[in-house]
C-alpha positions, 0 to 999 in steps of 0.5 A: 304897501306892495304885496311881498310876492309881487315885490319878489316877482318884480325883482326876479323878472327884472333880473331875468330881463337884464340877463343876470339870472335864468328862471330857476336862479331868479326864483331861488333868490326871490323865494329867500325873501318870502316865508309863507308857502302861499307867497312862494306859490304866487311868486312862481305863478307871476314870474312863470306866467308873465314870461310864458305870455310875454310877447302877447302881453306886449301886444296887448299893452302896445296900443295904449302906450305913447312910448314903444314897448322896446324903448321903455326902461326895463323896470317899467316894462316888467311892471306893465307885463306883470300887471297885464298878466294878472289882469288877463289871467288871474281873478283873485285880486281886484284890478285896482289893486293890481294897478296900484301895486304896479305903480308902486313898484315903478316908484320903488324902482326909482322910475317915478317919472313913468308912474303916470304912464304905467297908471294910464296904460293899465287903466286903459287896458282894464277898460278895453277888456280882453281882446284876441289876436287875429287868426291866420286862415288855412290858406294864408302864406306860411309867414303870415301863419307864423306871425299870427301864431307867434302873437297868439301863443307867445312864441318867437316868430323865428321858432314858429317858422322853423317848426312849421317848415317841418311839421303840419300846422295842426301839430305845431299848434298843439305843440305851442299850446302844450308849451303854454300849459303850466307843467305838473310836478313830476317825480322819479322814485329812487330805488337806491333808497329802497323805495317803490313807486307804489310805496311812495305814492301811498306815503304821499297820499297819506299827507294829502298829495295825490299822484298818478303813474307817469305816461311811460317812465316806470319810476315816474309819478305825476303830482295831481293835487297837493304841495310836494316840494317840502315833503320829507320824501324828497328831503330823504331821497325817496324821490326827486323832481325830474321831468318824465322826458328826462327820466326816459332819456336816462334809460337810453344809457345801456347800463348793466349791473357791474358797469363802469359809467362816466356821466360827463355833464352830470349836474344836477344829478338826476340821471346819475342816480339812474345810472348808479341804480342800474350799475348796482353795488358792483358798478363804478360811476364817475360823475363830472361837471365843470363849475364848482357851483354845479359840482356842489349841487351834484354832490348834494343830489348824490348824497341825498339820493343814497349814491354817495359811492359815486365819484365826483370829478371836476373837468375842464370844458374844452380839455381832453377828459382825464380818463383812459378808455375804460368805461362801458357807458359814457353819457353826455347830457350836453348843454343845449338850447333847452328848446324842448322844455319851454313849458317848464322854462318859458324864459328860454324862448326869449333868450335864444336865437336861431344863431345860437343853435350852431354855436351850441352845435359846435360845443356839442360836437367837441364835447361828444368827440372828447367823450368818445375817446374814453369809451371802452372797446364794445362800450356805448357813447350816449348823447342826450339833449333837451332840445327839439332842434335837428342841429343839436341832435341828429346833426351832432351825432352824424358829425361825430360818426363822420370822424369816429369810424369805430362807432356805429349808431344803435337803436336807443331801445336796444339796451336793458329795459328798452321796450319802455322807450320803443314808442318814442324811438324814431326812424333813425333809431333815436329817442325823440319825445315830442310835446304834441305827439307824446304830451312830454317835453322834447328830449333826444337820445342816441346810442353810439357803440364802439367796435369791440376789438382791441384791449381793455385798459384796467385803470379808470383815471389816468 
């Protein structure tokens, strides 16, 4: 009998490999089939671990397969990768049981003709033991260094090459190793609920969940021990799960008490909660998104997070925003490549290509330009991404500034409480958290301020 967690992990990995779901969607579906918390934990370990080390696992398997890895059926390739990950990285299950389950999964997927190949490849891999990829010497040409690092750290060669083109090798190696570390769970304490960071930490500690303050985010807690996902503190909105880099990016928005704030790409709603708290009871927050599924998640986040007074509005992805230029702050957390969050979302590195960056850039420039039209005179346009790539970050800002002469770039730490951000602000005045230099996922944030002259309209919605 196949272990339930392995069956669920196999299904999730097949869905991801076929492009039918991203990591979060696939895990959400797969965990519905599991009732035991330990199985849910193993499901996540198998799926994220297999994706994190995917290309290195292929490198390990290839010498033992008579069929080239790219030519294998998806189900066969996934079964081999998942088994190889367990053989190389986990020690709780005997190798024989791992091989048995892999063969059984292939048979259950109606690929019985490949059962012999899977059995033979995995037994050969087990006999061979662990081997390390070659290391390029310091004097090696850049292409050779990138190719070696791509294999050893399981990253696409095109991405390693572009990072090496703008960073020293030691920094890139630290970055790659950061991406391969299992991420901790990071919480943002929600002061809208009346909670404090010390109070939430004490409540969690009483239930055996050990936390420490985040590196810089003033409301952040990092879970060091214990399982927090099902804790009542989350269900009642005392805190929520949010990367520390994302928490810092939310602080880029210069939201003052009483401010009128528009959050253009708001789902799932973590940053919206931060804006609602900063704006206070006298403020007015409007949160938007384009798809009904994301709007439903957004409404749930705001309700649970004690920000039910925020308005939720559906918008069209390409049409002008249905508002007058009345907002003190317009925040655009733009859809992007997500290449700054590979530690948490390892599937992204296998789904992105270099060509995607220009495609995202075109969407980002269009979105930011439309958002600029609804900023009040003297107001701020805030642009954030979870990308590390210049095409999606400063290049976008410069393009928008070139067609919006009434806006200027202001330092990201110039707003209320900005001193928290100063260590992460670069020479251009933008927030830029760096995996190797700061130990945080890669986030970007910029503030564009509109010239203050001109009348201020009174209506929020046209």
